[in-house]
Each structure stands twice: as structure tokens, then as C-alpha cells.
mmCIF file as Biopython writes it, N, C-alpha, C and O atoms, coordinates in Angstrom:
data_model
#
loop_
_atom_site.group_PDB
_atom_site.id
_atom_site.type_symbol
_atom_site.label_atom_id
_atom_site.label_alt_id
_atom_site.label_comp_id
_atom_site.label_asym_id
_atom_site.label_entity_id
_atom_site.label_seq_id
_atom_site.pdbx_PDB_ins_code
_atom_site.Cartn_x
_atom_site.Cartn_y
_atom_site.Cartn_z
_atom_site.occupancy
_atom_site.B_iso_or_equiv
_atom_site.auth_seq_id
_atom_site.auth_asym_id
_atom_site.pdbx_PDB_model_num
ATOM 1   N N  . UNK A ? 1  ? -49.741 8.706  10.385 1.0 0.0 1  A 1 
ATOM 2   C CA . UNK A ? 1  ? -48.805 7.673  10.813 1.0 0.0 1  A 1 
ATOM 3   C C  . UNK A ? 1  ? -49.415 6.865  11.960 1.0 0.0 1  A 1 
ATOM 4   O O  . UNK A ? 1  ? -50.391 7.280  12.585 1.0 0.0 1  A 1 
ATOM 5   N N  . UNK A ? 2  ? -48.825 5.719  12.213 1.0 0.0 2  A 1 
ATOM 6   C CA . UNK A ? 2  ? -49.319 4.858  13.289 1.0 0.0 2  A 1 
ATOM 7   C C  . UNK A ? 2  ? -49.204 5.560  14.642 1.0 0.0 2  A 1 
ATOM 8   O O  . UNK A ? 2  ? -50.091 5.437  15.487 1.0 0.0 2  A 1 
ATOM 9   N N  . UNK A ? 3  ? -48.120 6.289  14.842 1.0 0.0 3  A 1 
ATOM 10  C CA . UNK A ? 3  ? -47.926 7.004  16.099 1.0 0.0 3  A 1 
ATOM 11  C C  . UNK A ? 3  ? -48.975 8.080  16.327 1.0 0.0 3  A 1 
ATOM 12  O O  . UNK A ? 3  ? -49.466 8.247  17.443 1.0 0.0 3  A 1 
ATOM 13  N N  . UNK A ? 4  ? -49.317 8.808  15.275 1.0 0.0 4  A 1 
ATOM 14  C CA . UNK A ? 4  ? -50.329 9.856  15.395 1.0 0.0 4  A 1 
ATOM 15  C C  . UNK A ? 4  ? -51.706 9.252  15.683 1.0 0.0 4  A 1 
ATOM 16  O O  . UNK A ? 4  ? -52.485 9.820  16.449 1.0 0.0 4  A 1 
ATOM 17  N N  . UNK A ? 5  ? -52.005 8.109  15.076 1.0 0.0 5  A 1 
ATOM 18  C CA . UNK A ? 5  ? -53.281 7.437  15.341 1.0 0.0 5  A 1 
ATOM 19  C C  . UNK A ? 5  ? -53.350 6.967  16.789 1.0 0.0 5  A 1 
ATOM 20  O O  . UNK A ? 5  ? -54.402 7.048  17.424 1.0 0.0 5  A 1 
ATOM 21  N N  . UNK A ? 6  ? -52.231 6.477  17.307 1.0 0.0 6  A 1 
ATOM 22  C CA . UNK A ? 6  ? -52.199 6.023  18.706 1.0 0.0 6  A 1 
ATOM 23  C C  . UNK A ? 6  ? -52.365 7.213  19.650 1.0 0.0 6  A 1 
ATOM 24  O O  . UNK A ? 6  ? -53.068 7.113  20.656 1.0 0.0 6  A 1 
ATOM 25  N N  . UNK A ? 7  ? -51.721 8.340  19.330 1.0 0.0 7  A 1 
ATOM 26  C CA . UNK A ? 7  ? -51.876 9.541  20.154 1.0 0.0 7  A 1 
ATOM 27  C C  . UNK A ? 7  ? -53.332 9.988  20.174 1.0 0.0 7  A 1 
ATOM 28  O O  . UNK A ? 7  ? -53.870 10.307 21.234 1.0 0.0 7  A 1 
ATOM 29  N N  . UNK A ? 8  ? -53.964 10.011 19.020 1.0 0.0 8  A 1 
ATOM 30  C CA . UNK A ? 8  ? -55.362 10.427 18.927 1.0 0.0 8  A 1 
ATOM 31  C C  . UNK A ? 8  ? -56.267 9.491  19.720 1.0 0.0 8  A 1 
ATOM 32  O O  . UNK A ? 8  ? -57.159 9.947  20.435 1.0 0.0 8  A 1 
ATOM 33  N N  . UNK A ? 9  ? -56.043 8.187  19.597 1.0 0.0 9  A 1 
ATOM 34  C CA . UNK A ? 9  ? -56.856 7.218  20.335 1.0 0.0 9  A 1 
ATOM 35  C C  . UNK A ? 9  ? -56.694 7.402  21.841 1.0 0.0 9  A 1 
ATOM 36  O O  . UNK A ? 9  ? -57.673 7.343  22.584 1.0 0.0 9  A 1 
ATOM 37  N N  . UNK A ? 10 ? -55.453 7.625  22.294 1.0 0.0 10 A 1 
ATOM 38  C CA . UNK A ? 10 ? -55.218 7.854  23.726 1.0 0.0 10 A 1 
ATOM 39  C C  . UNK A ? 10 ? -55.911 9.120  24.201 1.0 0.0 10 A 1 
ATOM 40  O O  . UNK A ? 10 ? -56.559 9.118  25.247 1.0 0.0 10 A 1 
ATOM 41  N N  . UNK A ? 11 ? -55.781 10.192 23.446 1.0 0.0 11 A 1 
ATOM 42  C CA . UNK A ? 11 ? -56.404 11.450 23.849 1.0 0.0 11 A 1 
ATOM 43  C C  . UNK A ? 11 ? -57.926 11.342 23.868 1.0 0.0 11 A 1 
ATOM 44  O O  . UNK A ? 11 ? -58.572 11.916 24.743 1.0 0.0 11 A 1 
ATOM 45  N N  . UNK A ? 12 ? -58.500 10.620 22.923 1.0 0.0 12 A 1 
ATOM 46  C CA . UNK A ? 12 ? -59.958 10.404 22.928 1.0 0.0 12 A 1 
ATOM 47  C C  . UNK A ? 12 ? -60.378 9.652  24.185 1.0 0.0 12 A 1 
ATOM 48  O O  . UNK A ? 12 ? -61.380 9.994  24.814 1.0 0.0 12 A 1 
ATOM 49  N N  . UNK A ? 13 ? -59.618 8.636  24.545 1.0 0.0 13 A 1 
ATOM 50  C CA . UNK A ? 13 ? -59.921 7.877  25.758 1.0 0.0 13 A 1 
ATOM 51  C C  . UNK A ? 13 ? -59.776 8.719  27.007 1.0 0.0 13 A 1 
ATOM 52  O O  . UNK A ? 13 ? -60.612 8.657  27.909 1.0 0.0 13 A 1 
ATOM 53  N N  . UNK A ? 14 ? -58.716 9.505  27.058 1.0 0.0 14 A 1 
ATOM 54  C CA . UNK A ? 14 ? -58.458 10.354 28.224 1.0 0.0 14 A 1 
ATOM 55  C C  . UNK A ? 14 ? -59.558 11.404 28.380 1.0 0.0 14 A 1 
ATOM 56  O O  . UNK A ? 14 ? -59.972 11.708 29.498 1.0 0.0 14 A 1 
ATOM 57  N N  . UNK A ? 15 ? -60.026 11.952 27.273 1.0 0.0 15 A 1 
ATOM 58  C CA . UNK A ? 15 ? -61.036 13.016 27.317 1.0 0.0 15 A 1 
ATOM 59  C C  . UNK A ? 15 ? -62.471 12.494 27.408 1.0 0.0 15 A 1 
ATOM 60  O O  . UNK A ? 15 ? -63.412 13.287 27.433 1.0 0.0 15 A 1 
ATOM 61  N N  . UNK A ? 16 ? -62.646 11.190 27.457 1.0 0.0 16 A 1 
ATOM 62  C CA . UNK A ? 16 ? -63.992 10.612 27.445 1.0 0.0 16 A 1 
ATOM 63  C C  . UNK A ? 16 ? -64.747 10.774 28.761 1.0 0.0 16 A 1 
ATOM 64  O O  . UNK A ? 16 ? -65.956 10.546 28.813 1.0 0.0 16 A 1 
ATOM 65  N N  . UNK A ? 17 ? -64.051 11.163 29.816 1.0 0.0 17 A 1 
ATOM 66  C CA . UNK A ? 17 ? -64.715 11.365 31.095 1.0 0.0 17 A 1 
ATOM 67  C C  . UNK A ? 17 ? -64.732 10.142 31.986 1.0 0.0 17 A 1 
ATOM 68  O O  . UNK A ? 17 ? -65.329 10.179 33.063 1.0 0.0 17 A 1 
ATOM 69  N N  . UNK A ? 18 ? -64.109 9.080  31.578 1.0 0.0 18 A 1 
ATOM 70  C CA . UNK A ? 18 ? -64.067 7.863  32.376 1.0 0.0 18 A 1 
ATOM 71  C C  . UNK A ? 18 ? -63.005 7.962  33.474 1.0 0.0 18 A 1 
ATOM 72  O O  . UNK A ? 18 ? -62.095 8.786  33.380 1.0 0.0 18 A 1 
ATOM 73  N N  . UNK A ? 19 ? -63.113 7.142  34.497 1.0 0.0 19 A 1 
ATOM 74  C CA . UNK A ? 19 ? -62.107 7.123  35.565 1.0 0.0 19 A 1 
ATOM 75  C C  . UNK A ? 19 ? -61.019 6.095  35.287 1.0 0.0 19 A 1 
ATOM 76  O O  . UNK A ? 19 ? -59.921 6.180  35.837 1.0 0.0 19 A 1 
ATOM 77  N N  . UNK A ? 20 ? -61.327 5.122  34.429 1.0 0.0 20 A 1 
ATOM 78  C CA . UNK A ? 20 ? -60.388 4.050  34.104 1.0 0.0 20 A 1 
ATOM 79  C C  . UNK A ? 20 ? -60.201 4.014  32.594 1.0 0.0 20 A 1 
ATOM 80  O O  . UNK A ? 20 ? -61.138 4.267  31.836 1.0 0.0 20 A 1 
ATOM 81  N N  . UNK A ? 21 ? -59.002 3.703  32.171 1.0 0.0 21 A 1 
ATOM 82  C CA . UNK A ? 21 ? -58.719 3.628  30.747 1.0 0.0 21 A 1 
ATOM 83  C C  . UNK A ? 21 ? -58.033 2.300  30.451 1.0 0.0 21 A 1 
ATOM 84  O O  . UNK A ? 21 ? -56.938 2.039  30.949 1.0 0.0 21 A 1 
ATOM 85  N N  . UNK A ? 22 ? -58.673 1.466  29.644 1.0 0.0 22 A 1 
ATOM 86  C CA . UNK A ? 22 ? -58.118 0.175  29.254 1.0 0.0 22 A 1 
ATOM 87  C C  . UNK A ? 22 ? -57.301 0.363  27.987 1.0 0.0 22 A 1 
ATOM 88  O O  . UNK A ? 22 ? -57.812 0.823  26.965 1.0 0.0 22 A 1 
ATOM 89  N N  . UNK A ? 23 ? -56.027 0.004  28.066 1.0 0.0 23 A 1 
ATOM 90  C CA . UNK A ? 23 ? -55.105 0.184  26.942 1.0 0.0 23 A 1 
ATOM 91  C C  . UNK A ? 23 ? -54.540 -1.168 26.538 1.0 0.0 23 A 1 
ATOM 92  O O  . UNK A ? 23 ? -53.878 -1.833 27.335 1.0 0.0 23 A 1 
ATOM 93  N N  . UNK A ? 24 ? -54.800 -1.572 25.303 1.0 0.0 24 A 1 
ATOM 94  C CA . UNK A ? 24 ? -54.329 -2.861 24.799 1.0 0.0 24 A 1 
ATOM 95  C C  . UNK A ? 24 ? -53.224 -2.624 23.774 1.0 0.0 24 A 1 
ATOM 96  O O  . UNK A ? 24 ? -53.481 -2.103 22.688 1.0 0.0 24 A 1 
ATOM 97  N N  . UNK A ? 25 ? -51.997 -3.006 24.120 1.0 0.0 25 A 1 
ATOM 98  C CA . UNK A ? 25 ? -50.839 -2.850 23.234 1.0 0.0 25 A 1 
ATOM 99  C C  . UNK A ? 25 ? -50.715 -1.404 22.746 1.0 0.0 25 A 1 
ATOM 100 O O  . UNK A ? 25 ? -50.491 -1.164 21.559 1.0 0.0 25 A 1 
ATOM 101 N N  . UNK A ? 26 ? -50.858 -0.464 23.643 1.0 0.0 26 A 1 
ATOM 102 C CA . UNK A ? 26 ? -50.860 0.957  23.319 1.0 0.0 26 A 1 
ATOM 103 C C  . UNK A ? 26 ? -49.583 1.430  22.642 1.0 0.0 26 A 1 
ATOM 104 O O  . UNK A ? 26 ? -49.643 2.275  21.748 1.0 0.0 26 A 1 
ATOM 105 N N  . UNK A ? 27 ? -48.445 0.913  23.041 1.0 0.0 27 A 1 
ATOM 106 C CA . UNK A ? 27 ? -47.163 1.401  22.528 1.0 0.0 27 A 1 
ATOM 107 C C  . UNK A ? 27 ? -46.525 0.438  21.533 1.0 0.0 27 A 1 
ATOM 108 O O  . UNK A ? 27 ? -45.385 0.649  21.121 1.0 0.0 27 A 1 
ATOM 109 N N  . UNK A ? 28 ? -47.237 -0.612 21.143 1.0 0.0 28 A 1 
ATOM 110 C CA . UNK A ? 28 ? -46.724 -1.631 20.234 1.0 0.0 28 A 1 
ATOM 111 C C  . UNK A ? 28 ? -46.480 -1.060 18.840 1.0 0.0 28 A 1 
ATOM 112 O O  . UNK A ? 28 ? -47.312 -0.321 18.312 1.0 0.0 28 A 1 
ATOM 113 N N  . UNK A ? 29 ? -45.349 -1.401 18.251 1.0 0.0 29 A 1 
ATOM 114 C CA . UNK A ? 29 ? -45.060 -1.031 16.874 1.0 0.0 29 A 1 
ATOM 115 C C  . UNK A ? 29 ? -44.584 0.388  16.656 1.0 0.0 29 A 1 
ATOM 116 O O  . UNK A ? 29 ? -44.453 0.818  15.511 1.0 0.0 29 A 1 
ATOM 117 N N  . UNK A ? 30 ? -44.323 1.124  17.714 1.0 0.0 30 A 1 
ATOM 118 C CA . UNK A ? 30 ? -43.842 2.495  17.570 1.0 0.0 30 A 1 
ATOM 119 C C  . UNK A ? 30 ? -42.322 2.532  17.644 1.0 0.0 30 A 1 
ATOM 120 O O  . UNK A ? 30 ? -41.701 1.710  18.318 1.0 0.0 30 A 1 
ATOM 121 N N  . UNK A ? 31 ? -41.728 3.499  16.938 1.0 0.0 31 A 1 
ATOM 122 C CA . UNK A ? 31 ? -40.283 3.645  17.046 1.0 0.0 31 A 1 
ATOM 123 C C  . UNK A ? 31 ? -39.957 4.203  18.431 1.0 0.0 31 A 1 
ATOM 124 O O  . UNK A ? 31 ? -40.830 4.780  19.079 1.0 0.0 31 A 1 
ATOM 125 N N  . UNK A ? 32 ? -38.717 4.041  18.895 1.0 0.0 32 A 1 
ATOM 126 C CA . UNK A ? 32 ? -38.363 4.441  20.266 1.0 0.0 32 A 1 
ATOM 127 C C  . UNK A ? 32 ? -38.662 5.902  20.602 1.0 0.0 32 A 1 
ATOM 128 O O  . UNK A ? 32 ? -39.089 6.197  21.718 1.0 0.0 32 A 1 
ATOM 129 N N  . UNK A ? 33 ? -38.450 6.806  19.670 1.0 0.0 33 A 1 
ATOM 130 C CA . UNK A ? 33 ? -38.699 8.230  19.934 1.0 0.0 33 A 1 
ATOM 131 C C  . UNK A ? 33 ? -40.194 8.485  20.106 1.0 0.0 33 A 1 
ATOM 132 O O  . UNK A ? 33 ? -40.602 9.160  21.051 1.0 0.0 33 A 1 
ATOM 133 N N  . UNK A ? 34 ? -41.008 7.957  19.208 1.0 0.0 34 A 1 
ATOM 134 C CA . UNK A ? 34 ? -42.457 8.133  19.294 1.0 0.0 34 A 1 
ATOM 135 C C  . UNK A ? 34 ? -43.001 7.448  20.542 1.0 0.0 34 A 1 
ATOM 136 O O  . UNK A ? 34 ? -43.882 7.983  21.217 1.0 0.0 34 A 1 
ATOM 137 N N  . UNK A ? 35 ? -42.477 6.269  20.846 1.0 0.0 35 A 1 
ATOM 138 C CA . UNK A ? 35 ? -42.911 5.527  22.035 1.0 0.0 35 A 1 
ATOM 139 C C  . UNK A ? 35 ? -42.678 6.358  23.296 1.0 0.0 35 A 1 
ATOM 140 O O  . UNK A ? 35 ? -43.566 6.462  24.141 1.0 0.0 35 A 1 
ATOM 141 N N  . UNK A ? 36 ? -41.498 6.945  23.427 1.0 0.0 36 A 1 
ATOM 142 C CA . UNK A ? 36 ? -41.178 7.736  24.616 1.0 0.0 36 A 1 
ATOM 143 C C  . UNK A ? 36 ? -42.057 8.980  24.699 1.0 0.0 36 A 1 
ATOM 144 O O  . UNK A ? 36 ? -42.513 9.350  25.781 1.0 0.0 36 A 1 
ATOM 145 N N  . UNK A ? 37 ? -42.294 9.622  23.563 1.0 0.0 37 A 1 
ATOM 146 C CA . UNK A ? 37 ? -43.142 10.808 23.550 1.0 0.0 37 A 1 
ATOM 147 C C  . UNK A ? 37 ? -44.568 10.508 23.976 1.0 0.0 37 A 1 
ATOM 148 O O  . UNK A ? 37 ? -45.157 11.248 24.764 1.0 0.0 37 A 1 
ATOM 149 N N  . UNK A ? 38 ? -45.115 9.430  23.458 1.0 0.0 38 A 1 
ATOM 150 C CA . UNK A ? 38 ? -46.486 9.054  23.807 1.0 0.0 38 A 1 
ATOM 151 C C  . UNK A ? 38 ? -46.567 8.612  25.264 1.0 0.0 38 A 1 
ATOM 152 O O  . UNK A ? 38 ? -47.534 8.932  25.956 1.0 0.0 38 A 1 
ATOM 153 N N  . UNK A ? 39 ? -45.558 7.879  25.735 1.0 0.0 39 A 1 
ATOM 154 C CA . UNK A ? 39 ? -45.563 7.446  27.140 1.0 0.0 39 A 1 
ATOM 155 C C  . UNK A ? 39 ? -45.512 8.649  28.080 1.0 0.0 39 A 1 
ATOM 156 O O  . UNK A ? 39 ? -46.183 8.657  29.112 1.0 0.0 39 A 1 
ATOM 157 N N  . UNK A ? 40 ? -44.724 9.662  27.732 1.0 0.0 40 A 1 
ATOM 158 C CA . UNK A ? 40 ? -44.638 10.865 28.566 1.0 0.0 40 A 1 
ATOM 159 C C  . UNK A ? 40 ? -45.968 11.605 28.591 1.0 0.0 40 A 1 
ATOM 160 O O  . UNK A ? 40 ? -46.441 12.008 29.654 1.0 0.0 40 A 1 
ATOM 161 N N  . UNK A ? 41 ? -46.567 11.782 27.423 1.0 0.0 41 A 1 
ATOM 162 C CA . UNK A ? 41 ? -47.869 12.443 27.331 1.0 0.0 41 A 1 
ATOM 163 C C  . UNK A ? 41 ? -48.922 11.661 28.107 1.0 0.0 41 A 1 
ATOM 164 O O  . UNK A ? 41 ? -49.722 12.240 28.842 1.0 0.0 41 A 1 
ATOM 165 N N  . UNK A ? 42 ? -48.914 10.356 27.939 1.0 0.0 42 A 1 
ATOM 166 C CA . UNK A ? 42 ? -49.856 9.466  28.610 1.0 0.0 42 A 1 
ATOM 167 C C  . UNK A ? 42 ? -49.747 9.608  30.128 1.0 0.0 42 A 1 
ATOM 168 O O  . UNK A ? 42 ? -50.754 9.803  30.809 1.0 0.0 42 A 1 
ATOM 169 N N  . UNK A ? 43 ? -48.532 9.510  30.655 1.0 0.0 43 A 1 
ATOM 170 C CA . UNK A ? 43 ? -48.324 9.596  32.105 1.0 0.0 43 A 1 
ATOM 171 C C  . UNK A ? 43 ? -48.753 10.959 32.643 1.0 0.0 43 A 1 
ATOM 172 O O  . UNK A ? 43 ? -49.391 11.043 33.692 1.0 0.0 43 A 1 
ATOM 173 N N  . UNK A ? 44 ? -48.403 12.017 31.929 1.0 0.0 44 A 1 
ATOM 174 C CA . UNK A ? 44 ? -48.754 13.377 32.359 1.0 0.0 44 A 1 
ATOM 175 C C  . UNK A ? 44 ? -50.271 13.561 32.411 1.0 0.0 44 A 1 
ATOM 176 O O  . UNK A ? 44 ? -50.802 14.084 33.390 1.0 0.0 44 A 1 
ATOM 177 N N  . UNK A ? 45 ? -50.958 13.135 31.370 1.0 0.0 45 A 1 
ATOM 178 C CA . UNK A ? 45 ? -52.412 13.296 31.315 1.0 0.0 45 A 1 
ATOM 179 C C  . UNK A ? 45 ? -53.129 12.413 32.330 1.0 0.0 45 A 1 
ATOM 180 O O  . UNK A ? 45 ? -54.095 12.850 32.955 1.0 0.0 45 A 1 
ATOM 181 N N  . UNK A ? 46 ? -52.673 11.193 32.499 1.0 0.0 46 A 1 
ATOM 182 C CA . UNK A ? 46 ? -53.313 10.293 33.465 1.0 0.0 46 A 1 
ATOM 183 C C  . UNK A ? 46 ? -53.194 10.858 34.878 1.0 0.0 46 A 1 
ATOM 184 O O  . UNK A ? 46 ? -54.165 10.869 35.634 1.0 0.0 46 A 1 
ATOM 185 N N  . UNK A ? 47 ? -52.004 11.325 35.226 1.0 0.0 47 A 1 
ATOM 186 C CA . UNK A ? 47 ? -51.799 11.881 36.564 1.0 0.0 47 A 1 
ATOM 187 C C  . UNK A ? 47 ? -52.571 13.184 36.745 1.0 0.0 47 A 1 
ATOM 188 O O  . UNK A ? 47 ? -53.202 13.399 37.780 1.0 0.0 47 A 1 
ATOM 189 N N  . UNK A ? 48 ? -52.518 14.043 35.746 1.0 0.0 48 A 1 
ATOM 190 C CA . UNK A ? 48 ? -53.186 15.336 35.833 1.0 0.0 48 A 1 
ATOM 191 C C  . UNK A ? 48 ? -54.697 15.236 35.952 1.0 0.0 48 A 1 
ATOM 192 O O  . UNK A ? 48 ? -55.333 16.100 36.556 1.0 0.0 48 A 1 
ATOM 193 N N  . UNK A ? 49 ? -55.269 14.201 35.388 1.0 0.0 49 A 1 
ATOM 194 C CA . UNK A ? 49 ? -56.721 14.030 35.411 1.0 0.0 49 A 1 
ATOM 195 C C  . UNK A ? 49 ? -57.188 13.025 36.458 1.0 0.0 49 A 1 
ATOM 196 O O  . UNK A ? 49 ? -58.388 12.805 36.618 1.0 0.0 49 A 1 
ATOM 197 N N  . UNK A ? 50 ? -56.241 12.416 37.171 1.0 0.0 50 A 1 
ATOM 198 C CA . UNK A ? 50 ? -56.596 11.447 38.205 1.0 0.0 50 A 1 
ATOM 199 C C  . UNK A ? 50 ? -57.191 10.164 37.657 1.0 0.0 50 A 1 
ATOM 200 O O  . UNK A ? 50 ? -58.053 9.559  38.295 1.0 0.0 50 A 1 
ATOM 201 N N  . UNK A ? 51 ? -56.744 9.743  36.486 1.0 0.0 51 A 1 
ATOM 202 C CA . UNK A ? 51 ? -57.263 8.535  35.850 1.0 0.0 51 A 1 
ATOM 203 C C  . UNK A ? 51 ? -56.405 7.324  36.194 1.0 0.0 51 A 1 
ATOM 204 O O  . UNK A ? 51 ? -55.219 7.454  36.500 1.0 0.0 51 A 1 
ATOM 205 N N  . UNK A ? 52 ? -57.014 6.160  36.141 1.0 0.0 52 A 1 
ATOM 206 C CA . UNK A ? 52 ? -56.306 4.908  36.401 1.0 0.0 52 A 1 
ATOM 207 C C  . UNK A ? 52 ? -56.212 4.113  35.109 1.0 0.0 52 A 1 
ATOM 208 O O  . UNK A ? 52 ? -57.237 3.722  34.552 1.0 0.0 52 A 1 
ATOM 209 N N  . UNK A ? 53 ? -54.981 3.862  34.616 1.0 0.0 53 A 1 
ATOM 210 C CA . UNK A ? 53 ? -54.846 3.056  33.407 1.0 0.0 53 A 1 
ATOM 211 C C  . UNK A ? 53 ? -54.757 1.567  33.732 1.0 0.0 53 A 1 
ATOM 212 O O  . UNK A ? 53 ? -54.185 1.175  34.749 1.0 0.0 53 A 1 
ATOM 213 N N  . UNK A ? 54 ? -55.324 0.753  32.862 1.0 0.0 54 A 1 
ATOM 214 C CA . UNK A ? 54 ? -55.154 -0.700 32.911 1.0 0.0 54 A 1 
ATOM 215 C C  . UNK A ? 54 ? -54.487 -1.039 31.581 1.0 0.0 54 A 1 
ATOM 216 O O  . UNK A ? 54 ? -55.100 -0.916 30.521 1.0 0.0 54 A 1 
ATOM 217 N N  . UNK A ? 55 ? -53.222 -1.470 31.645 1.0 0.0 55 A 1 
ATOM 218 C CA . UNK A ? 55 ? -52.435 -1.661 30.429 1.0 0.0 55 A 1 
ATOM 219 C C  . UNK A ? 55 ? -52.180 -3.140 30.174 1.0 0.0 55 A 1 
ATOM 220 O O  . UNK A ? 55 ? -51.652 -3.847 31.032 1.0 0.0 55 A 1 
ATOM 221 N N  . UNK A ? 56 ? -52.560 -3.601 28.981 1.0 0.0 56 A 1 
ATOM 222 C CA . UNK A ? 56 ? -52.262 -4.965 28.538 1.0 0.0 56 A 1 
ATOM 223 C C  . UNK A ? 56 ? -51.145 -4.870 27.503 1.0 0.0 56 A 1 
ATOM 224 O O  . UNK A ? 56 ? -51.286 -4.188 26.488 1.0 0.0 56 A 1 
ATOM 225 N N  . UNK A ? 57 ? -50.034 -5.557 27.767 1.0 0.0 57 A 1 
ATOM 226 C CA . UNK A ? 57 ? -48.894 -5.478 26.860 1.0 0.0 57 A 1 
ATOM 227 C C  . UNK A ? 57 ? -48.039 -6.728 26.976 1.0 0.0 57 A 1 
ATOM 228 O O  . UNK A ? 57 ? -47.988 -7.365 28.027 1.0 0.0 57 A 1 
ATOM 229 N N  . UNK A ? 58 ? -47.368 -7.071 25.884 1.0 0.0 58 A 1 
ATOM 230 C CA . UNK A ? 58 ? -46.407 -8.163 25.913 1.0 0.0 58 A 1 
ATOM 231 C C  . UNK A ? 58 ? -45.045 -7.670 26.395 1.0 0.0 58 A 1 
ATOM 232 O O  . UNK A ? 58 ? -44.171 -8.476 26.712 1.0 0.0 58 A 1 
ATOM 233 N N  . UNK A ? 59 ? -44.862 -6.364 26.449 1.0 0.0 59 A 1 
ATOM 234 C CA . UNK A ? 59 ? -43.607 -5.762 26.881 1.0 0.0 59 A 1 
ATOM 235 C C  . UNK A ? 59 ? -43.686 -5.482 28.380 1.0 0.0 59 A 1 
ATOM 236 O O  . UNK A ? 59 ? -44.440 -4.607 28.806 1.0 0.0 59 A 1 
ATOM 237 N N  . UNK A ? 60 ? -42.926 -6.207 29.172 1.0 0.0 60 A 1 
ATOM 238 C CA . UNK A ? 60 ? -42.996 -6.073 30.630 1.0 0.0 60 A 1 
ATOM 239 C C  . UNK A ? 60 ? -42.513 -4.716 31.130 1.0 0.0 60 A 1 
ATOM 240 O O  . UNK A ? 60 ? -42.841 -4.335 32.254 1.0 0.0 60 A 1 
ATOM 241 N N  . UNK A ? 61 ? -41.755 -3.985 30.345 1.0 0.0 61 A 1 
ATOM 242 C CA . UNK A ? 61 ? -41.272 -2.655 30.752 1.0 0.0 61 A 1 
ATOM 243 C C  . UNK A ? 61 ? -42.367 -1.598 30.706 1.0 0.0 61 A 1 
ATOM 244 O O  . UNK A ? 61 ? -42.196 -0.508 31.253 1.0 0.0 61 A 1 
ATOM 245 N N  . UNK A ? 62 ? -43.461 -1.897 30.078 1.0 0.0 62 A 1 
ATOM 246 C CA . UNK A ? 62 ? -44.560 -0.936 29.982 1.0 0.0 62 A 1 
ATOM 247 C C  . UNK A ? 62 ? -45.498 -1.146 31.134 1.0 0.0 62 A 1 
ATOM 248 O O  . UNK A ? 62 ? -46.500 -0.441 31.251 1.0 0.0 62 A 1 
#
């Protein structure tokens, strides 16, 4: 599914060893439940690993 592909892409980026992660429309096109789940995982992993995200999105709430 699209949500699973987005989760995999995020986890690959998070595990790449970089200090910064550029995310382009990361949560676009996901249903509300999947969006919230991925956002929670994303925030937890970014904080836990001390990474800085740079997020490009048309949705100002993200």
C-alpha cells in the first residue's frame, strides 16, 4: 500500500546515518489513520535519534 511504502521510505532515511532528513510531501495521499500513525512514528524516531527534519508540504498543519 502507499502508506507502507511511505513508512519504508521514512525508515530508510532515518536509518541512513544522516543528521538531516529532507521530506517532500511525506504524508500526502494517506488516509487520516495512516497519516497519524506515520507522523507519530516519524516524530518518535526523529527525536530519539536526534535528527532534524526538513519538511516540504502543501499542508500547513504538517
